[in-house]
TIDRENTOR-274244 format. One record per residue: residue number from 1; residue in three letters; x negated, y negated, z of N, C-alpha, C, CB in turn. Coordinates in steps of 0.2 Angstrom, whole numbers, always signed. Each point is the difference from the previous one (the first is absolute). Glycine has a CB too. Layout:
NUM; ALA; X; Y; Z; X; Y; Z; X; Y; Z; X; Y; Z;
...
This chain:
1; MET; -23; +23; +94; +3; +3; -6; -1; -5; -5; +8; +6; +6;
2; GLU; -10; -4; -12; -1; -5; -6; +7; -2; -2; -10; +6; -4;
3; ARG; +10; -12; +1; +6; -4; -2; +1; +2; -8; -2; -9; +8;
4; PHE; +8; +12; -9; +1; +2; -7; +4; -5; -3; +0; +12; +3;
5; GLU; -1; -12; -10; +4; -5; -4; +2; +4; -7; -6; -11; +5;
6; LYS; +11; +8; -8; +3; +4; -6; -6; -2; -5; +12; -1; +3;
7; ILE; -14; +7; -7; -5; +0; -5; +3; -1; -7; -8; +6; +8;
8; THR; +12; -1; -9; +4; +0; -7; +6; +5; +0; -12; -3; -5;
9; THR; +15; +3; +0; +6; +4; -1; -2; +6; -3; +8; -10; -1;
10; ILE; -4; +16; +3; -1; +6; -3; +6; +2; -4; -7; +4; +10;
11; GLU; +5; -1; -16; +5; +1; -5; +5; +6; +1; -8; -6; -8;
12; ASN; +5; +11; +11; +4; +6; +1; -3; +5; +5; +4; -1; -12;
13; GLN; -1; +6; +14; -2; +5; +5; -6; +3; -1; +12; +2; +3;
14; VAL; -13; +0; -10; -6; +4; -2; -6; -5; +1; +6; +7; -8;
15; GLU; -5; -13; +6; -6; -5; +1; -1; -1; +7; +3; -6; -10;
16; ALA; +2; +6; +15; -1; -1; +7; -4; +6; +3; +11; -6; +0;
17; LEU; -9; +12; -2; -4; +6; +2; -7; +0; -2; +11; +6; +0;
18; CYS; -12; -8; -6; -7; +0; -3; -4; -5; +4; +4; +4; -12;
19; LEU; -1; -10; +13; -4; -5; +3; -1; +1; +7; +5; -8; -7;
20; ARG; -1; +11; +11; -1; +2; +7; -5; +5; +0; +12; -1; +2;
21; SER; -13; +6; -6; -5; +5; +0; -7; -3; -1; +8; +8; -5;
22; GLU; -8; -13; +0; -7; -3; -1; -2; -5; +6; +3; +0; -13;
23; LEU; +2; -3; +16; -2; -5; +5; -2; +4; +6; +8; -8; -4;
24; GLU; -4; +14; +5; -2; +4; +6; -7; +3; -1; +12; +3; +2;
25; GLU; -14; -1; -8; -6; +3; -2; -6; -5; +1; +6; +8; -8;
26; ARG; -4; -14; +7; -5; -5; +1; +0; -3; +7; +1; -3; -12;
27; GLY; +3; +5; +16; +0; -3; +7; +3; -7; +0; -9; +8; +3;
28; ILE; +13; -10; -7; +3; -7; +0; +6; +0; +4; -5; -2; -12;
29; PRO; +6; -2; +17; +6; +0; +4; +6; -3; -5; -7; -1; +11;
30; HIS; +12; +4; -10; +6; -3; -5; +7; +3; +3; -8; +0; -10;
31; ALA; +13; -3; +7; +7; +2; +2; +3; -1; -7; +0; -3; +12;
32; ILE; +4; +9; -14; +4; -1; -6; +7; +0; +2; -8; +6; -7;
33; GLN; +12; -11; +5; +7; -1; +2; +4; +0; -6; -3; -7; +9;
34; SER; +8; +12; -9; +5; +1; -5; +5; -6; +0; -2; +13; +0;
35; HIS; +5; -15; -5; +5; -5; +0; +7; +4; -1; -7; -9; -5;
36; TYR; +7; +15; +6; +7; +4; +0; +4; -2; +6; -6; +10; -7;
37; ASP; +12; -11; +6; +5; -1; +6; +6; +4; -1; -4; -12; +1;
38; THR; +5; +17; +3; +6; +5; -1; +6; -4; +0; -6; +9; +6;
39; ALA; +7; -14; -3; +6; -4; +0; +2; -2; -7; -2; -4; +12;
40; TYR; -3; +2; -16; +1; -2; -7; -2; +5; -5; -2; -12; +4;
41; ASP; +0; +18; -2; -2; +5; -5; -5; -2; -4; +11; +5; +0;
42; GLY; -16; -8; +2; -6; -2; -4; +1; -6; -4; -3; +12; +0;
43; LEU; +8; -15; +0; +1; -6; -4; -6; -5; +0; +12; +1; +2;
44; PHE; -15; -2; +3; -5; -5; +1; -6; +2; -4; +4; -4; +11;
45; GLN; -5; +11; -12; -6; +2; -3; +0; -2; -8; +0; +10; +8;
46; LEU; +6; -11; -11; +0; -2; -7; -2; -7; -1; +10; +7; -1;
47; SER; -9; -12; +6; -3; -6; -1; -6; -2; +4; +11; -3; -1;
48; ALA; -13; +7; +6; -6; -2; +4; -5; +5; +0; +7; -5; +8;
49; GLY; -6; +10; -13; -5; +6; +0; +1; +5; +5; -8; -8; -5;
50; TRP; +5; +14; +4; +1; +6; +4; -2; -2; +8; -3; +7; -10;
51; GLY; -3; -11; +10; -2; -2; +7; -6; -4; +0; +5; +10; +4;
52; HIS; -9; -11; +1; -6; -4; +0; -5; +3; +5; +6; -10; -3;
53; VAL; -12; +8; +2; -6; +3; +4; -2; -6; +4; -4; +9; -8;
54; GLU; +3; -8; +15; -3; -5; +4; -7; +2; +3; +12; -3; +3;
55; ALA; -16; -1; -2; -7; +1; +2; -3; -6; +3; -1; +10; -8;
56; PRO; -5; -9; +11; -4; -6; +2; -2; -4; -6; -4; +5; +11;
57; SER; +4; -12; -11; -2; -4; -6; -6; +2; -3; +7; -9; +5;
58; GLU; -12; +11; -1; -7; +1; -2; +0; +6; -5; -5; -4; +11;
59; HIS; +10; +8; -11; +0; +6; -5; +5; -1; -6; -2; +7; +10;
60; ARG; +4; -13; -11; +5; -2; -5; -4; +2; -7; +5; -10; +7;
61; GLN; -10; +7; -9; -3; +1; -6; -2; +8; -2; -5; -12; +1;
62; GLU; +3; +15; +4; -1; +8; -1; +6; +3; -1; -10; +0; +7;
63; ILE; +16; -1; -3; +6; +3; -1; +3; -2; -7; +2; +0; +12;
64; LEU; -3; -6; -14; +3; -2; -7; -4; +4; -6; +3; -12; +5;
65; LYS; -9; +12; -4; -5; +4; -4; +2; +7; -1; -9; -8; +2;
66; ILE; +11; +11; +4; +2; +7; +0; +6; +1; -3; -6; +2; +10;
67; LEU; +11; -6; -9; +7; +0; -3; +0; -1; -7; +4; -4; +10;
68; ASP; -9; -1; -13; +0; -1; -7; -3; +6; -3; -2; -12; +2;
69; ALA; -3; +16; +1; -2; +6; -3; +5; +5; +0; -12; -2; +4;
70; LEU; +16; +3; +1; +6; +5; +0; +5; -2; -6; -2; +2; +13;
71; ARG; +3; -8; -14; +5; -2; -5; -3; +1; -7; +5; -8; +8;
72; GLN; -11; +9; -9; -3; +1; -7; +2; +7; -3; -10; -8; +3;
73; PRO; +12; +8; -9; +2; +6; -3; -6; +5; -1; +9; -6; -6;
74; ALA; -8; +12; +8; -5; +5; -1; -1; +2; -7; +3; +5; +11;
75; VAL; -9; -5; -13; -2; +2; -7; -1; +7; +0; -6; -11; -2;
76; GLN; +10; +15; -2; -1; +7; -1; -3; +2; -6; +10; +1; +7;
77; GLN; -15; +3; -7; -3; +3; -6; +3; +7; -2; -11; -7; +3;
78; ARG; +13; +7; -9; +3; +7; -2; -6; +5; -1; +10; -6; -6;
79; PRO; -9; +12; +7; -5; +5; +0; -3; +0; -7; +6; +7; +8;
80; GLU; -2; -8; -14; -2; +1; -6; -5; -6; -2; +10; +6; -4;
81; ASP; -9; -12; +7; -4; -6; +0; -7; +2; +3; +10; -8; +0;
82; ASP; -10; +11; +5; -6; +2; +4; -4; +5; -5; +5; -2; +12;
83; ALA; -2; +7; -15; -3; +5; -4; -3; -3; -6; +8; +9; +4;
84; MET; -4; -14; -7; -3; -3; -6; -6; -5; +2; +12; +0; -5;
85; GLY; -12; -3; +11; -5; -4; +2; -7; +4; +0; +8; -8; +6;
86; GLU; -7; +14; -3; -6; +5; +1; -2; +2; -6; +4; +4; +10;
87; ALA; +0; -2; -15; -2; +2; -7; -4; -5; -3; +10; +7; -1;
88; ALA; -7; -14; +1; -3; -5; -3; -7; -2; +3; +11; -5; -2;
89; ASP; -12; +7; +9; -6; -1; +3; -6; +5; -3; +6; -5; +10;
90; ARG; -3; +11; -11; -5; +5; -3; -2; -1; -7; +5; +8; +8;
91; GLY; -2; -12; -11; -2; -2; -7; +3; +4; -5; -10; -4; +5;
């Protein structure tokens, strides 16, 4: 069995689900651990983050790169911008 180590903190559950999906798709062994504790009703998540991802150290850079891409805001193009761009292209 491969030795896992903490790679980085995960900010929220949505980020955890997206990261899990990407890692599974790429075949990267991992474990995602939530910091939620029912005894303290999630109090530790406020200071320690939602949770963290663990994986073999040789996957660290790839995981960090994936997570960085997930954290980038999506650029959305409005339909009217696209139509204006097409009209400008036609001259």
